[in-house]
Residue, then its C-alpha position, 0 to 999 in steps of 0.5 A: x224304517x223302524x217304529x220308535x219306542x216313544x213310550x214303555x208300551x210292552x209292544x215294543x219290547x216284544x216286537x224287538x225280541x222278534x227281531x223287529x228294529x226298534x229305535x229307542x226314543x234317545x236314539x230317534x232323537x239324534x237322527x235327522x229323519x222324517x216322522x210320521x205319527x199314526x193313530x191306532x184306535x184299539x177297539x178289540x176286546x181284552x183278549x186280543x187288545x195286545x196282539x192286535x197292537x203287535x199286529x198293526x204295528x208290524x205292518x207299519x213298522x215293515x214299511x220302507x219309507x225313509x222315515x220313523x214311525x211313531x205309533x199312538x194306541x188309544x181307545x174310546x169309551x163304551x167298550x167293556x174292559x176287565x181290570x188287566x186290560x183297563x190297567x194296560x190301557x191306563x198305564x200305555x195308551x193315550x187319551x183322545x185329548x192328547x191325540x187331538x192336541x198333537x195331531x196325527x198324519x194317519x189313523x188306524x181303526x180296529x175292529x170291535x165286538x158287538x153286542x147289539x143288532x144295530x151298531x148305533x145301539x152300541x155303547x162306543x158308537x158316539x165316542x167312535x163317531x166323535x174321533x171319526x169326525x175330528x180325523x176327517x178334518x185333521x187327518x190325511x187318512x183313516x184306515x178302518x178294519x172290519x167292524x170299523x169299515x161297517x160303522x164308518x160306512x153306515x155314518x158316513x153313507x147311510x149303508x147298513x151292514x147285512x147279517x150273512x147266513x153263517x159266519x165268514x171265516x177263513x182265508x179267501x182269494x181275492x182279485x184286484x178290480x182296480x189295478x191302477x189305484x196308488x194303494x195297490x201299486x206293485x202287488x199281486x193281482x190275486x192274493x189271499x186275505x183272511x176273513x172273520x165276520x158275520x156281517x157285510x157290506x156288498x159291492x153294489x152298495x158300496x159303489x152306489x154311494x160313490x165307494x171305489x172298490x179295489x180288491x174282492x173275492x167271488x166268495x167273501x165279498x169286498x176286501x179293499x175299498x176307498x172313498x170317492x176321493x180315493x184316499x181319505x177313507x180306506x176300507x178293509x172287511x177282511x184282516x190282512x193284519x192277522x198273524x198266521x195263527x190268529x185264526x187258530x186262535x179263534x178256532x181254539x176259543x169257539x172249541x172251548x165255548x162248546x165244551x163250556x156249554x156256551x154253544x150247542x154247535x161245534x165250530x166248523x173249520x176256518x175255510x181254506x186254512x187247515x190242510x188235510x193233516x190239521x184237519x185230521x188232528x182237529x177231527x180226532x180232537x172234536x170226539x175227544x171234546x163232545x165225549x168230555x162235555x157229555x161226561x163232564x171229564x177234564x179237557x185234554x190240551x188243545x192240540x195247537x202245537x201239533x199243527x203249527x208246521x201246517x198253517x201257512x201265511x199267504x197274505x203277509x206280503x201283500x198286506x206290507x205292500x198295501x200298507x206301504x203304498x198307504x203311508x208312501x202316500x201320507x208321506x207326500x201329503x202331510x207337513x214336513x214340520x210334524x205335529x201339526x195336524x193335516x188340514x184339507x180344504x173343507x167345504x162348510x157345506x159338507x164338512x166330511x167331504x162326502 
């Protein structure tokens, strides 16, 4: 069922132009259809802020539940913002106080950039943990992506992530470990997921504290895991929300950083992402970039237009299926009379339910 454009957020217009079904608020109010209210805590840096909105909105909107989806973007303090991104947030995002007042059925927490070796040193750590603590008591399920997965697991279970020798970057094959869990019902037993990270929480550490690992890769490690209860916390280490060109944009950013002298190492190709034709195009461009950097000459346009036809998306269907299963379970758990927060039974001696 469709997303509801309950605000003037430009993402709704962008998705509508792409062919996504978007209901106006007036049309939605005339339909006698159940609502689900999904929070999106968007912590991504300015350059990826709106793209992240679109990626998660698409996944929610692609679900086939008989329901209207209202997605509520918000963010937290402690994240550096430029004037344009801050203006976007001020105009279109809700405040956390509003989110708490109105309630949510589910919450998605995006990744973020970090500037410190330890996550609790980040300026956004305390505001993020305030959201997590509230959500644990008031939201049916919280889905964490990449950095959010690492932060929430450290906060809830005391497991710190490990720095990898090199960036885990590319598209990797995964297999289901638990084929009977509702989140992975009716999906392929082998599927791809993009990863882009410098750190990892290992499967053995997850299982040691009772987390249930549902899907993992021999090369890239765990992608999908859940809290011991099986549903309240959902953890992605990969990026199933990525568009076809998300890794291409990251590669372009790293190439330009090299050209500007911000790094001395030319970026490697994301693994299993560029085919031979694309690699040859970028190998030729690499020599031009090196020469331009050495001589100070003008850089030719990054040849992304030449490789678009060579990039395949091999993860989108599985991502949609997992989100559909997740939101279907939430639909079963939450109240019919919406805008009332989901209130689980809480043990006063264990308020996080761990």
